[in-house]
C-alpha positions in Angstrom: 101.6 89.6 112.5 102.3 90.0 108.8 105.5 89.8 106.7 105.5 91.6 103.4 108.1 91.2 100.6 108.6 93.6 97.6 110.8 92.7 94.6 109.1 94.2 91.6 112.1 95.9 90.2 115.5 96.7 91.8 114.8 97.1 95.5 114.7 94.1 97.8 112.4 95.0 100.7 110.8 93.3 103.6 108.5 94.7 106.4 106.7 93.5 109.4 103.2 95.0 110.0 100.9 94.4 113.0 97.6 96.1 113.7 98.2 99.0 111.3 101.7 99.6 112.6 104.9 99.2 110.6 107.2 97.4 113.1 110.1 97.3 110.7 110.9 98.0 107.1 114.2 97.1 105.4 115.1 98.1 101.8 118.3 97.0 100.0 118.8 99.2 96.9 120.7 98.2 93.8 121.4 101.7 92.4 125.1 101.3 92.6 125.0 98.0 90.8 123.0 99.4 87.8 124.9 102.7 87.6 127.5 101.2 85.3 124.7 100.3 82.7 122.7 103.5 83.0 119.5 101.6 83.9 118.1 98.4 85.5 119.4 95.2 84.0 116.7 92.6 84.8 119.1 89.6 85.1 121.4 91.5 87.5 118.4 92.7 89.5 117.1 89.1 89.9 120.5 87.8 91.0 120.7 90.5 93.6 117.2 89.8 94.9 118.2 86.1 95.4 121.4 87.2 97.2 119.6 89.8 99.4 116.2 88.3 100.2 117.3 86.1 103.1 119.3 88.8 105.0 116.7 91.4 104.3 113.9 89.2 105.7 116.0 88.2 108.7 116.8 91.9 109.4 113.1 92.8 109.2 112.2 90.1 111.7 115.1 91.1 114.0 114.2 94.8 114.0 110.6 94.0 114.8 111.7 91.7 117.6 109.8 88.7 116.5 110.5 85.1 115.6 109.5 83.5 112.3 107.0 81.2 113.9 105.1 84.3 115.2 104.1 85.3 111.6 100.4 84.9 110.9 100.1 86.1 107.3 102.6 86.3 104.4 102.2 88.9 101.6 104.3 89.7 98.5 104.1 91.9 95.4 102.5 89.7 92.7 102.7 92.2 89.9 103.3 94.2 87.9 107.0 94.3 87.5 110.1 92.5 86.1 109.1 88.8 85.7 112.1 87.2 87.2 112.4 89.8 90.0 108.8 89.3 91.0 109.3 85.6 90.9 112.2 85.8 93.4 110.2 87.6 96.2 106.9 85.8 95.5 108.6 82.4 95.6 110.2 83.2 99.0 106.8 84.3 100.4 105.0 81.3 98.9 107.6 78.9 100.4 107.4 80.5 103.8 103.6 80.3 103.7 103.8 76.6 102.8 106.4 75.8 105.5 104.6 77.8 108.2 101.1 76.7 107.1 100.1 80.4 106.9 97.9 82.3 104.4 99.5 84.1 101.5 98.3 87.4 99.8 99.5 88.6 96.4 99.4 92.4 96.3 99.2 94.7 93.3 102.2 97.0 93.3 100.3 100.1 92.1 97.5 99.5 94.5 100.0 99.5 97.3 101.3 102.9 96.0 97.7 104.0 96.0 97.4 103.6 99.7 100.9 104.8 100.7 99.7 108.4 101.3 97.6 107.0 104.1 100.7 106.0 106.1 102.2 108.3 108.7 106.0 108.4 108.3 106.5 109.8 111.9 104.7 107.0 113.6 104.7 104.2 111.0 101.0 103.8 111.4 98.3 103.6 108.8 95.7 106.4 108.8 92.7 104.6 107.3 90.5 106.3 110.0 91.1 109.6 108.1 90.3 108.1 104.7 88.0 110.1 102.3 87.2 109.6 98.6 90.0 110.9 96.4 91.6 111.2 93.1 95.1 109.7 93.2 98.1 110.4 91.0 100.5 107.4 90.8 103.7 108.5 89.0 106.9 106.6 88.7 109.6 105.5 86.3 107.4 102.9 84.6 103.8 104.2 85.2 101.7 107.4 85.3 98.1 106.8 86.4 95.1 108.8 87.5 92.8 106.8 89.7 89.4 107.7 91.3 89.0 105.9 94.7 85.3 106.5 95.6 85.4 104.0 98.5 88.1 102.2 100.4 89.4 99.2 98.4 87.5 100.3 95.3 89.0 102.1 92.3 88.4 103.3 88.8 91.4 104.0 86.6 90.7 107.4 84.9 93.8 107.6 82.7 97.3 106.5 82.1 100.3 107.3 79.9 99.9 106.5 76.2 103.7 106.1 75.8 106.5 107.2 78.2 105.8 107.5 81.9 106.7 110.8 83.6 109.6 109.2 85.4 110.8 107.5 82.2 110.8 110.9 80.5 112.8 112.4 83.3 115.4 109.6 83.1 115.6 109.7 79.2 116.0 113.4 79.1 118.7 113.1 81.8 120.5 110.7 79.5 120.3 113.1 76.7 121.9 115.7 79.0 124.6 113.2 80.0 123.6 113.3 83.6 124.7 110.4 85.9 122.3 107.6 86.8 119.7 107.7 88.2 119.0 110.7 86.1 115.6 111.9 87.3 116.8 112.9 90.8 119.9 114.6 89.4 117.8 116.6 86.9 115.5 117.6 89.8 118.4 118.8 91.8 119.9 120.9 89.0 116.5 122.3 88.1 116.3 123.9 91.6 118.9 126.4 90.4 117.6 127.0 86.9 115.0 129.1 85.2 111.8 127.1 84.3 110.8 129.7 81.7 114.1 129.7 79.8 112.9 127.2 77.2 109.4 126.4 76.0 109.0 122.7 75.8 105.6 121.0 74.8 103.0 120.2 77.3 101.4 117.2 75.6 97.7 116.6 76.1 97.5 119.4 78.6 94.2 120.6 77.2 93.0 117.2 76.1 89.6 116.2 77.4 90.8 112.8 78.5 92.7 112.0 81.7 95.5 110.3 79.8 99.1 111.5 79.6 101.9 111.5 76.9 105.5 112.4 77.5 107.3 110.9 74.5 106.8 114.2 72.5 108.6 116.2 75.2 111.5 113.7 75.1 111.7 114.0 71.3 111.5 117.8 71.4 114.5 117.9 73.8 116.5 115.5 71.6 116.0 117.7 68.5 116.6 120.8 70.5 120.0 119.5 71.6 120.9 118.1 68.2 120.4 121.6 66.6 122.6 123.2 69.3 125.7 121.0 69.8 127.5 121.7 73.0 124.8 124.0 74.4 124.3 121.9 77.5 128.0 122.0 78.3 127.4 125.4 79.8 126.4 124.7 83.5 124.0 127.6 83.6 122.3 126.5 80.4 122.1 122.9 81.7 120.3 124.1 84.9 117.9 126.1 82.8 117.2 123.1 80.5 116.6 120.9 83.5 114.2 123.4 85.1 112.3 123.9 81.8 111.8 120.2 81.2 110.8 119.7 84.8 108.3 122.5 84.5 106.7 121.0 81.4 106.2 117.6 83.1 105.0 118.9 86.4 102.5 121.3 84.8 100.8 118.5 83.0 100.7 116.2 86.0 99.3 118.9 88.3 96.8 120.3 85.8 95.3 117.0 84.8 95.1 115.8 88.4 93.2 119.0 89.5 91.0 118.8 86.5 89.9 115.3 87.3 89.3 116.1 90.9 87.1 119.1 90.0 85.1 117.1 87.5 84.4 114.3 90.0 83.7 116.7 92.8 86.2 115.1 95.3 87.8 117.2 98.0 91.0 115.1 98.4 93.9 114.4 96.1 96.7 111.9 96.9 100.0 111.4 95.1 102.5 108.5 95.3 105.3 106.7 93.4 108.9 107.5 93.0 108.4 110.8 91.0 106.4 112.2 93.9 109.8 112.8 95.5 110.3 115.5 92.8 110.5 118.8 94.7 108.6 120.9 92.0 105.8 118.4 91.8 105.4 118.4 95.6 105.5 122.2 95.7 103.2 122.9 92.8 100.6 120.2 93.7 100.6 121.6 97.3 100.1 125.2 96.1 97.4 124.2 93.6 95.4 122.2 96.1 95.8 125.0 98.7 94.3 127.6 96.2 91.3 125.4 95.7 90.8 124.3 99.3 91.5 120.6 98.4 93.0 118.3 100.9 96.3 116.9 99.7 98.0 113.8 100.9 101.5 113.2 99.6 103.2 109.8 100.2 106.3 110.4 102.4 109.5 110.1 100.5 110.4 106.9 102.3 107.1 105.4 101.0 107.3 106.8 97.5 110.0 104.5 96.2 109.4 100.7 96.2 109.1 99.4 99.7 107.5 96.5 101.5 105.8 98.6 104.2 103.2 99.9 101.8 102.7 96.3 100.6 102.2 95.1 104.2 99.8 97.9 105.2 97.6 97.2 102.2 97.8 93.4 102.7 96.8 93.6 106.3 93.9 95.9 105.5 92.7 93.4 102.8 93.0 90.6 105.3 91.0 92.4 107.9 88.3 93.0 105.3 87.9 89.4 104.4 90.6 88.6 101.7 91.3 84.9 101.3 94.6 83.1 101.0 95.9 82.4 97.5 96.5 78.9 96.3 100.2 78.2 96.6 100.5 77.1 93.0 99.5 80.5 91.7 102.2 82.5 89.9 103.3 86.2 89.7 101.5 88.4 87.2 104.2 90.7 85.6 101.6 92.4 83.3 98.9 92.8 86.0 97.0 96.0 85.3 95.4 98.2 87.9 92.4 98.5 85.6 91.7 94.7 86.2 90.9 95.6 89.8 88.2 98.1 88.6 85.0 98.1 90.5 
């Protein structure tokens, strides 16, 4: 019986996992709090974590129908993330492990995303029995990564963003277009009614031989485009076309480079996870591209795309079953923990 805690950014989350089954998952979002500032304010995020952790953990226990003394393993996101935010959740898990005399596992946030496509949202069960070697796209507000997973619990980072992450680019362009926070989902919604071929924005590194990404040039291109045409985006139809064109540029790069890596490595499965995987065009285009090439595609369910403790718990339990050992209780969070450090 495992309790997992996730506080890497601005969601406070706790989940109970038992024998590959998510018994409960609770997420307290801070979107409304940070809307006033147009982005996450680390100090405010940490304060809210401290306020929400106790009720969120209690709620997870209650929904799972268990008592705290029934917990057998504790797990928490150890990194990467906002330092003080990570510390809040990690300290609670560490304190509970000490008080209950239970083992503690520190989980890499991106590795948890890596395995979230292997969770069935309908049943809340893990699907590790269906696991096959894959190339995985992890795409969020802070990170864009391509990862080869040749065997379960092994990985090789193929590429990452050299500057802005895809989600960061979505959000920054949304700010340039004066869209409300959080901008990425709003841009995605408006793009559904726009013409993606209306404006030709750059597809950086699309034909580059590496598996790396770059999106800062697209953001800069949009800024100069708008500066040269004051008031253009005030027209609702033009705004929708701009959103659709920017989205098309980002999605084409993500899909193309992911498929290219899969073909080169000869894998027959692609997975995608992280907050940007909720983007409708990315889900559609990746699905269509994989279908054309007879590649199996596993997309993380929307509920598991954004930060959540369920994915942390599922990975932690799997690691524990495969022989992971408890951390020393004096170890600290690792805000700059890179996925590449787990390379095998």
